[in-house]
C-alpha positions in Angstrom: 13.2 -155.2 -8.8 16.1 -155.0 -11.2 13.9 -153.6 -14.0 12.5 -151.0 -11.7 16.0 -150.1 -10.6 17.2 -149.7 -14.2 14.1 -147.6 -15.1 14.8 -145.3 -12.2 18.4 -144.8 -13.3 17.2 -144.2 -16.9 14.8 -141.5 -15.7 17.5 -139.8 -13.6 19.9 -139.9 -16.5 17.3 -138.5 -18.9 16.5 -135.7 -16.4 20.2 -134.9 -16.1 20.5 -134.6 -19.9 17.6 -132.2 -20.0 19.1 -130.0 -17.3 22.4 -130.1 -19.1 20.7 -129.0 -22.3 19.0 -126.1 -20.5 22.3 -125.0 -19.1 24.0 -125.1 -22.5 21.3 -122.9 -24.1 22.7 -119.6 -25.4 21.1 -116.9 -23.2 21.1 -113.2 -22.5 20.8 -111.8 -19.0 19.4 -108.3 -18.5 17.9 -106.2 -15.8 14.9 -103.9 -16.2 14.2 -101.0 -13.9 11.0 -99.0 -13.4 10.1 -96.1 -11.2 6.9 -94.3 -10.2 6.0 -91.3 -7.9 2.7 -91.7 -6.0 0.9 -88.9 -4.2 0.2 -89.7 -0.5 -3.4 -89.6 0.5 -3.2 -90.5 4.2 -1.3 -89.4 7.3 -1.2 -91.4 10.5 -0.4 -89.5 13.7 0.5 -90.5 17.2 -0.9 -88.2 19.9 -0.5 -88.1 23.7 -2.7 -86.4 26.3 -1.8 -85.7 30.0 -3.6 -85.0 33.3 -3.1 -84.8 37.0 -5.8 -87.4 37.9 -8.0 -90.0 36.3 -11.1 -87.8 36.1 -9.2 -85.0 34.4 -7.7 -87.6 32.0 -11.2 -88.8 31.1 -12.3 -85.2 30.4 -9.2 -84.5 28.3 -9.9 -87.7 26.3 -13.4 -86.4 25.6 -12.0 -83.1 24.4 -9.6 -85.0 22.2 -12.3 -87.0 20.5 -14.5 -83.9 20.1 -11.6 -81.9 18.6 -10.8 -84.7 16.1 -14.4 -85.1 15.2 -14.8 -81.4 14.5 -11.8 -81.7 12.1 -13.4 -84.6 10.2 -11.6 -87.5 11.9 -14.0 -90.5 12.4 -14.1 -92.5 15.7 -13.2 -95.7 13.9 -10.0 -93.9 12.7 -8.8 -93.3 16.3 -7.1 -96.1 18.1 -6.0 -96.4 21.7 -2.3 -97.2 22.2 -1.3 -97.1 25.8 -1.9 -95.5 29.3 0.7 -94.6 31.8 0.6 -93.6 35.5 3.6 -91.9 37.1 3.4 -92.2 40.8 6.5 -90.1 41.4 5.6 -87.0 39.3 4.7 -83.8 41.2 2.8 -82.5 38.3 1.4 -84.6 35.5 0.7 -88.1 36.8 -1.4 -89.7 34.0 -0.8 -89.9 30.3 -2.7 -91.7 27.5 -1.6 -92.1 23.9 -3.7 -92.7 20.7 -3.2 -93.0 17.0 -5.4 -91.4 14.4 -5.4 -91.0 10.6 -6.5 -88.2 8.3 -7.0 -88.1 4.6 -6.3 -85.6 1.9 -9.6 -83.7 2.6 -8.4 -82.9 6.2 -7.1 -79.4 6.9 -4.0 -80.5 8.7 -2.9 -77.0 9.5 -6.2 -76.3 11.3 -5.9 -79.7 13.0 -2.5 -78.7 14.4 -3.9 -75.4 15.6 -6.9 -77.0 17.3 -4.7 -79.6 19.1 -2.3 -77.0 20.4 -3.7 -77.4 23.9 -2.1 -77.7 27.3 -3.6 -81.2 27.8 -1.8 -82.4 24.6 1.6 -83.7 25.5 2.9 -84.5 22.0 1.8 -85.0 18.4 4.0 -86.8 15.9 3.8 -88.5 12.6 3.7 -92.3 12.5 3.4 -92.7 8.8 2.6 -91.0 5.5 1.3 -93.3 2.8 -1.0 -94.0 -0.1 -3.9 -96.4 0.6 -3.5 -98.1 -2.9 0.2 -98.5 -2.7 0.0 -102.3 -3.3 -1.6 -101.8 -6.7 1.1 -99.2 -7.7 3.9 -101.6 -6.6 2.5 -104.3 -8.9 2.4 -101.8 -11.8 6.0 -100.7 -11.3 7.2 -104.4 -11.1 5.3 -105.2 -14.4 6.9 -102.2 -16.0 10.3 -103.3 -14.8 9.8 -106.7 -16.4 8.6 -105.1 -19.7 11.7 -102.9 -19.6 13.9 -106.0 -19.2 12.3 -107.6 -22.3 12.6 -104.5 -24.3 16.3 -104.2 -23.4 16.9 -107.8 -24.4 15.1 -107.2 -27.7 17.1 -104.3 -28.9 20.4 -105.7 -27.8 19.9 -109.0 -29.6 18.5 -107.2 -32.6 21.7 -105.3 -32.9 23.6 -108.6 -33.5 20.9 -110.2 -35.7 19.4 -112.4 -33.0 15.9 -112.6 -31.4 14.7 -112.9 -27.8 13.3 -116.4 -27.0 11.6 -118.0 -24.1 12.3 -116.5 -20.6 14.5 -118.9 -18.7 14.7 -117.0 -15.4 12.9 -114.0 -13.8 14.2 -112.7 -10.5 12.9 -109.7 -8.5 15.7 -107.6 -7.1 14.9 -106.1 -3.7 15.0 -102.3 -3.9 14.8 -101.0 -0.3 12.5 -98.1 -1.1 10.2 -96.9 1.6 6.4 -96.9 1.0 6.0 -93.8 3.2 7.6 -90.4 3.4 7.7 -87.4 5.7 6.2 -84.1 4.7 8.7 -81.5 3.7 7.3 -79.2 6.3 8.3 -81.6 9.1 11.8 -82.5 7.9 13.5 -79.6 9.6 11.9 -80.6 12.8 12.7 -84.3 12.7 10.1 -87.1 12.4 8.7 -86.5 15.9 7.1 -83.1 15.7 6.2 -81.6 19.0 3.5 -79.1 19.0 5.4 -76.5 21.0 8.2 -76.7 18.3 5.8 -76.2 15.4 6.2 -73.1 13.4 2.9 -71.3 12.8 4.1 -70.2 9.4 4.8 -73.7 8.1 2.3 -75.3 5.7 1.3 -78.7 7.0 -1.2 -79.5 4.2 -1.0 -82.5 1.8 0.2 -80.1 -0.9 3.5 -79.8 1.0 4.2 -83.6 1.1 6.7 -85.2 -1.1 5.5 -87.9 -3.4 6.2 -91.5 -2.5 8.9 -92.9 -4.8 8.7 -96.5 -5.9 11.5 -98.3 -7.7 11.9 -101.9 -8.6 14.3 -104.0 -10.6 13.7 -107.3 -12.4 16.6 -109.5 -13.5 15.7 -111.8 -16.4 17.5 -114.4 -18.6 16.1 -115.1 -22.1 17.0 -117.8 -24.6 18.8 -116.4 -27.7 17.2 -117.4 -31.0 
């Protein structure tokens, strides 16, 4: 038991010495930053329809699906969100909301025009994004890490030193959104009501700002 006890103390002491040596290593700490702009290729809309009774609501729902289909929206890209019945309203008593998505091939201006109907209560943007955003995020992070290494290289080279083994790599959170709002909608807030829409405004994908990605990587390298 005593031998095992001494072996354990020896291992702990040896481990402490290794850690102490790691801490005492001369090191340089730098931060690399990388950015990228990505073109959006998908818009997700929220839409609400209204009716005075259940039968009329069912008819309006069919009209909605037909309209979206004619504008190239697939049934699988339309999702039911909620239904509401107002027992106290003297006019509209039933409402139903859906969410649908369109891609860059969709004529969004025509879609707005086709959905400008009395039975549509509202149409607003839920999200504007790029379907391959995860791959672009990886690329930006890798570029940030490369930028950090490059910075360490030229700084150490200026004093006759070289960059050694990376001792620490930390991703810094940059709170950048993966989605944006089209420029055309910004003056009308994020919730764009059909009745507030300006017929002269271009709602196409060409009028959407690029998604801006930015990431920072903090690194610490051994100095050789």
